C-alpha positions as CSV (number, residue, x, y, z in Angstrom):
1,X,41.2,34.8,-18.0
2,X,43.0,31.4,-17.3
3,X,39.8,29.7,-17.2
4,X,39.0,30.9,-21.3
5,X,42.1,29.4,-22.1
6,X,41.6,25.5,-20.1
7,X,38.3,26.0,-21.9
8,X,40.2,26.7,-25.5
9,X,42.3,23.8,-24.9
10,X,39.7,21.3,-23.3
11,X,37.9,22.1,-26.8
12,X,40.6,21.8,-29.0
13,X,41.8,18.0,-27.7
14,X,38.1,17.0,-27.7
15,X,38.1,18.0,-31.7
16,X,41.7,16.0,-31.9
17,X,40.1,13.1,-30.2
18,X,37.1,12.8,-31.9
19,X,38.9,13.4,-35.5
20,X,41.2,10.7,-34.6
21,X,38.0,8.5,-33.6
22,X,36.4,9.0,-36.7
23,X,39.4,8.5,-39.1
24,X,40.2,5.7,-37.1
25,X,37.9,3.4,-39.2
26,X,40.3,3.7,-42.4
27,X,43.7,3.4,-40.6
28,X,43.6,0.2,-38.1
29,X,43.8,-3.3,-39.2
30,X,40.9,-5.9,-37.6
31,X,37.4,-4.1,-37.3
32,X,37.8,-5.1,-33.2
33,X,40.8,-3.0,-33.0
34,X,38.9,-0.2,-35.1
35,X,36.0,-0.3,-32.9
36,X,37.8,-0.1,-29.8
37,X,39.7,2.7,-30.9
38,X,37.5,4.6,-32.4
39,X,35.7,3.7,-28.7
40,X,38.5,5.0,-26.7
41,X,38.7,8.6,-28.8
42,X,35.2,9.4,-28.2
43,X,35.2,8.3,-24.6
44,X,38.4,10.4,-23.7
45,X,36.6,13.3,-25.7
46,X,33.3,12.7,-23.6
47,X,35.5,12.8,-20.4
48,X,37.2,16.2,-21.5
49,X,33.9,17.5,-22.3
50,X,32.5,16.4,-18.6
51,X,35.9,17.6,-16.6
52,X,35.1,20.9,-18.8
53,X,32.1,21.3,-17.4
54,X,33.3,20.8,-14.0
55,X,35.8,23.4,-14.3
56,X,33.2,26.0,-15.1
57,X,30.9,24.7,-12.1
58,X,33.5,24.3,-9.5
59,X,33.0,26.9,-6.8
60,X,29.5,28.1,-8.3
61,X,27.3,27.9,-5.2
62,X,23.6,28.2,-7.1
63,X,21.4,25.1,-7.6
64,X,22.2,25.0,-11.2
65,X,25.8,25.6,-10.4
66,X,25.8,22.8,-7.6
67,X,23.7,20.5,-9.9
68,X,26.4,20.5,-12.7
69,X,29.3,19.6,-10.4
70,X,27.5,16.7,-9.3
71,X,26.7,15.5,-12.3
72,X,30.0,16.2,-14.1
73,X,32.0,14.5,-11.1
74,X,29.8,11.5,-11.5
75,X,30.2,11.3,-15.0
76,X,33.7,11.9,-15.6
77,X,34.8,9.9,-12.6
78,X,33.0,7.1,-14.5
79,X,34.6,7.9,-17.9
80,X,38.0,7.9,-17.4
81,X,37.9,4.4,-15.7
82,X,35.6,3.5,-18.6
83,X,38.4,4.8,-20.8
84,X,41.2,3.3,-19.0
85,X,38.9,-0.1,-19.3
86,X,38.4,0.5,-23.1
87,X,42.5,1.1,-23.5
88,X,43.5,-2.1,-22.0
89,X,40.8,-4.1,-24.0
90,X,42.7,-2.6,-27.2
91,X,46.1,-3.2,-25.7
92,X,45.5,-6.5,-25.0
93,X,43.7,-7.2,-28.3
94,X,46.6,-6.2,-30.3
95,X,49.0,-8.3,-28.4
96,X,46.6,-11.4,-29.1
97,X,45.8,-11.9,-25.0
98,X,44.2,-14.8,-23.7
99,X,42.5,-12.7,-21.0
100,X,40.0,-11.8,-23.5
101,X,39.3,-15.3,-25.2
102,X,36.0,-15.8,-23.3
103,X,32.8,-13.7,-22.5
104,X,33.2,-15.1,-18.6
105,X,37.0,-13.4,-18.5
106,X,35.5,-10.0,-19.8
107,X,32.8,-9.7,-17.5
108,X,35.2,-10.3,-14.6
109,X,37.6,-8.1,-15.9
110,X,35.0,-5.1,-16.5
111,X,33.6,-5.4,-12.9
112,X,35.8,-3.4,-11.1
113,X,34.9,-0.5,-13.4
114,X,31.4,-1.3,-12.6
115,X,32.3,-0.6,-9.3
116,X,33.4,2.9,-9.9
117,X,30.5,3.9,-11.7
118,X,28.1,2.7,-9.1
119,X,30.5,4.7,-6.5
120,X,30.6,7.6,-8.8
121,X,26.5,7.7,-9.0
122,X,25.7,6.8,-5.7
123,X,28.0,9.8,-4.0
124,X,25.1,12.0,-4.6
125,X,23.8,10.1,-1.6
126,X,26.7,8.5,0.1
127,X,29.8,10.6,-0.3
128,X,32.0,7.6,-0.9
129,X,33.8,9.0,-3.8
130,X,33.2,12.7,-3.7
131,X,30.7,15.0,-3.0
132,X,29.8,19.0,-3.3
133,X,30.1,21.1,-0.4
134,X,27.5,24.2,0.6
135,X,29.9,26.7,-1.4
136,X,29.8,24.6,-4.3
137,X,33.0,23.1,-4.4
138,X,34.4,19.8,-5.1
139,X,35.3,17.5,-2.1
140,X,37.2,13.6,-1.9
141,X,35.2,11.4,-0.4
142,X,36.5,8.3,2.0
143,X,36.7,5.9,-1.0
144,X,38.0,8.4,-3.8
145,X,41.0,6.5,-4.2
146,X,39.2,3.7,-5.4
147,X,39.1,5.4,-9.0
148,X,42.6,6.0,-9.6
149,X,43.2,2.4,-8.3
150,X,40.7,0.6,-10.5
151,X,42.0,2.7,-13.7
152,X,45.6,2.7,-13.4
153,X,45.7,-1.2,-12.4
154,X,44.2,-1.6,-16.2
155,X,47.1,0.8,-17.7
156,X,49.9,-0.6,-15.5
157,X,49.3,-4.1,-16.2
158,X,48.7,-4.0,-19.8
159,X,51.6,-1.4,-20.4
160,X,54.3,-3.9,-18.4
161,X,52.6,-7.2,-20.7
162,X,53.2,-4.8,-23.8
163,X,57.1,-3.9,-22.8
164,X,57.4,-7.6,-22.0
165,X,56.1,-8.8,-25.6
166,X,58.4,-6.0,-27.0
167,X,61.7,-7.7,-25.7
168,X,60.4,-11.2,-27.0
169,X,59.6,-10.4,-30.8
170,X,61.9,-10.0,-33.8
171,X,59.7,-8.0,-35.9
172,X,60.9,-4.6,-35.6
173,X,57.1,-3.5,-36.8
174,X,56.1,-5.3,-33.9
175,X,58.5,-3.8,-31.7
176,X,57.4,-0.4,-32.3
177,X,54.1,-1.1,-31.9
178,X,54.4,-3.2,-28.6
179,X,56.8,0.0,-27.3
180,X,54.1,2.2,-28.1
181,X,51.3,0.0,-26.5
182,X,54.0,0.2,-23.2
183,X,54.5,3.9,-23.2
184,X,51.3,5.2,-23.8
185,X,50.5,6.1,-20.7
186,X,53.6,8.0,-20.1
187,X,52.5,11.4,-22.0
188,X,49.1,11.2,-19.8
189,X,50.8,10.5,-16.3
190,X,53.0,13.7,-17.4
191,X,50.4,15.8,-18.2
192,X,48.3,15.0,-15.1
193,X,51.6,15.2,-12.7
194,X,51.6,19.2,-14.4
195,X,47.7,19.4,-13.7
196,X,48.0,18.4,-10.0
197,X,50.7,20.9,-9.6
198,X,50.2,23.6,-11.8
199,X,47.0,23.5,-12.2
200,X,46.5,23.4,-16.1
201,X,44.7,20.9,-17.9
202,X,47.4,18.9,-18.6
203,X,45.6,15.6,-18.2
204,X,43.6,15.7,-21.7
205,X,46.7,17.6,-23.4
206,X,48.5,14.2,-22.1
207,X,45.6,11.7,-23.4
208,X,45.4,13.7,-26.9
209,X,49.2,13.2,-27.2
210,X,49.2,9.5,-26.3
211,X,46.5,8.9,-29.1
212,X,47.9,10.8,-31.8
213,X,51.2,8.4,-31.1
214,X,49.2,5.2,-31.1
215,X,47.3,6.6,-34.4
216,X,50.4,7.4,-36.1
217,X,52.4,4.1,-34.9
218,X,49.9,1.8,-34.9
C-alpha cells in the first residue's frame, strides 16, 4: 500500500514536469531559456522515473531485480547531477552571467558532472559510488559524496549569485525573478529532508514545486 502510494506520487510529479517542459516553449522569453527550462523538466522527470524503478527493485534479490537496481541507480545518480548542471546554466543565463560567454568555460563547468556520470556507471565494477549487495539492497560506496557535492555546488553558487543580483536591481519584476532563482532549491531541499527522515518521496515533490514556481514567476 505504501509503495503503491509512492508510485502514484512519482507518476504525478513526472506528468506535471513533462507538462511544464512542453508548455514552456510558449511562455518563456528567449529560445535558450526555453530550451534549458524544457531540458530541466524532461531531465527531472527522467530522474524521478528511474528513482521509481529503484523503489520497485531495491531489496529484490532476483537477477532481474538486481540488474534493474544497478541500472536505475547509475542512471538516477547521473541524471540528478545533470539536472543540477542544467539548472545552473538556466539560472546563470537568466542572470546574464559571464561564466557562459565562451565554449571553453562551458566545458570546464561541465567536467564535474561528467566525472559523476563516469563514477556512477563504473560503480558496477569499482563499487566507488554505490553497489548492490547479494540481497539486492542498495549500498553507498566510498565516493558516494562526490555526487551530492558536485550537484549542490552548482545550485548553491547560482542561488547565491541570484540573491546578490536581487539586492542590486531596481526593477521589481527582475527582483521577483532573481528571488525565485535564489530560492529555487528550497522546496527540493525541504522535500529531500523529509525523504531522508520519513522515507517519503519528498524530493520529487520538492522538484515539482520548484519548477512550478519558476514557470509561474519567470
